[in-house]
N, C-alpha and C positions, 0 to 999 in steps of 0.2 A: 504494500500500500504506500503511495507516495505522499500522503498527507493531504492531498486535494480530493481524494475519493471519499465520499460521504454517504455510502449506502445506508448505514444504520440511522444516521441523522435524517436522511430524507424520509424514512418511514415515521420518524417521530415528529418532525416539523416539516411538512411538505413545502417544496420550493414554490411552484406557481401552477398548481392544478386549477381547474375551473372553479372548484369550491374555494380555493385560496384567493383567486381573483375576486370572487364575489364577496369573500370575507374582507378583503382590502377595501372594496367599494363601501361596504357597510361600516368598516372602521373609519375610513376617511370622512364619511358623512357624519358619523356620530362625534368624532373629534372636532370637526369643523363647527358643528352645531353647539358644542360645548366650549368653543373658543380655544381649542387645543391644536397643536401641530401634529401631523402624521410624521412618525419617525420609524426607521427600520427596527429599532429596539421595541417600540410599542407594537409594531406589526408582528414581531417574532413572539412576544409575550401573548398577544391576542390569539395568534394562530395556534400556539401550544394549548392555550386554555380551551378553545373551541374544539380541539381535536383530542381531548383527554376526558375520561370519565372519572378520574381519580381524585378530584377536589384537592389539588396540591397546595402545600404551604408555599410561601414566597421562596424559601430555600430550595424546594423541589422544582419550582418554576425556573429559578436561577440555574440550577444544575442542568436542566434540560435545554434551556435557551443558550447557555454558554457553549454547548456543543456546536451550535450554529454561529453564534457571535462570541468568539472567545474573549473579546475585550469588554463585554458588557459587565457592569458592576452590579453587586447586590442592591445598592442604593437605587440604581436605575430601574431594576426589576420592581422594587417596592413602589417607586414613584409611578411606574407604568401601570402596575396593578391598581393603585389608587385612582389613577386617571381613568382607567377602564371602568372601574366601579362608579366613579363620578359621572361618566358619560352613559351609564346604563348598559354597558356591554359585558359586565361581569357582576357577580354577587360576592360580597365578602361574608363568609360564614364565621361568626365569632361564637366562642363557647365560654362557659363559666370559668374554665381554667385559663382564660385570657388568650388562648391560642386562636389562630385564624387560618382558614383555608379559603380557597377561591374557586368559584364555580362559573364556567363559561356558559352554562345554561341560564337564561334569564326568564324562561317561561315558568308559570306557576307549577311548582312541584315541591315535594317534601324529601326529608333525608332520614337515614338511619346511620348512627355513629357508634363505632366500636369503642367501648370503654378502656380497652387495653392498648390497641395499636393506633387508635384515632382514625382509622379508615372511615370514610364517609361514602355512603351509597345513595343514589337517587331512588326514590319510591315513586312508582307509577300510580296515578289516580289522585283523587282529591277528596275533600270532605264536603258533603252536600251543604249548601248555604243554610238549609233548615236546621242543621246540627250546630252551626256557628252562631246563629241568631240568638239563642238563649244565653250564650256566653256574653255576647254584646250587651244584652239586656241587664245582665248581672254587673256589668262594669259601669255602675251609676257614677255620673260625674266624670266619665272618661270617654273620649271619642276614639273608637277603634278605627284605625285606617288600614289594618292588615293583620296577618298572623303568619306564623311559621311553625310548622310541626316538625319536631325532630324526635325520632325514636332512639333511645339509647339502649345498648345491650352488648352482645358479643358476636363478632363475626365467626364464621365456622372455624377459622384457624386459631381463635383465641378463647373459645368456650372452655371454661374450667372443667376438668375431669369430674369433679364432684358436683357439677351443675352450676347454674347461674346464682348469683347472690339474690336475695329477696328484692322485689321491685320496690322502688321508692316513688312516692307521689311527687 
């Protein structure tokens, strides 16, 4: 390998497929609408996010994108992620332990998070509005503008041999 061949990197972050071209158009439009500039670094971070289902941390995004852009800094990745979140192109998932992961899916969906390894998985389906309305009614003096459902538990690789711990409310 001569250092210029990037077979594994191309599988991880596609160069310019039709979907990547449409992603760039979407990225450019959202950045422009938010008063931000299009940069190759932001494009690489965005392309990685929309092509992964892993809900990566900023460090994981940095490791992946650095394969394509070796001179990118971790600070640039953080700034790019926050810019994408601000433009509505990504979602920042924050947790009680103050950790954060990023999701390239911006459509309404829910998550399941492993208590051991931190892995986050998308859940298909929604909660009927009729089931949410009573909760809104109980929130007297509070205007509900949205909700997020996160199931916590153990992925198949982390389930304790003696079974899961008791469920906490």
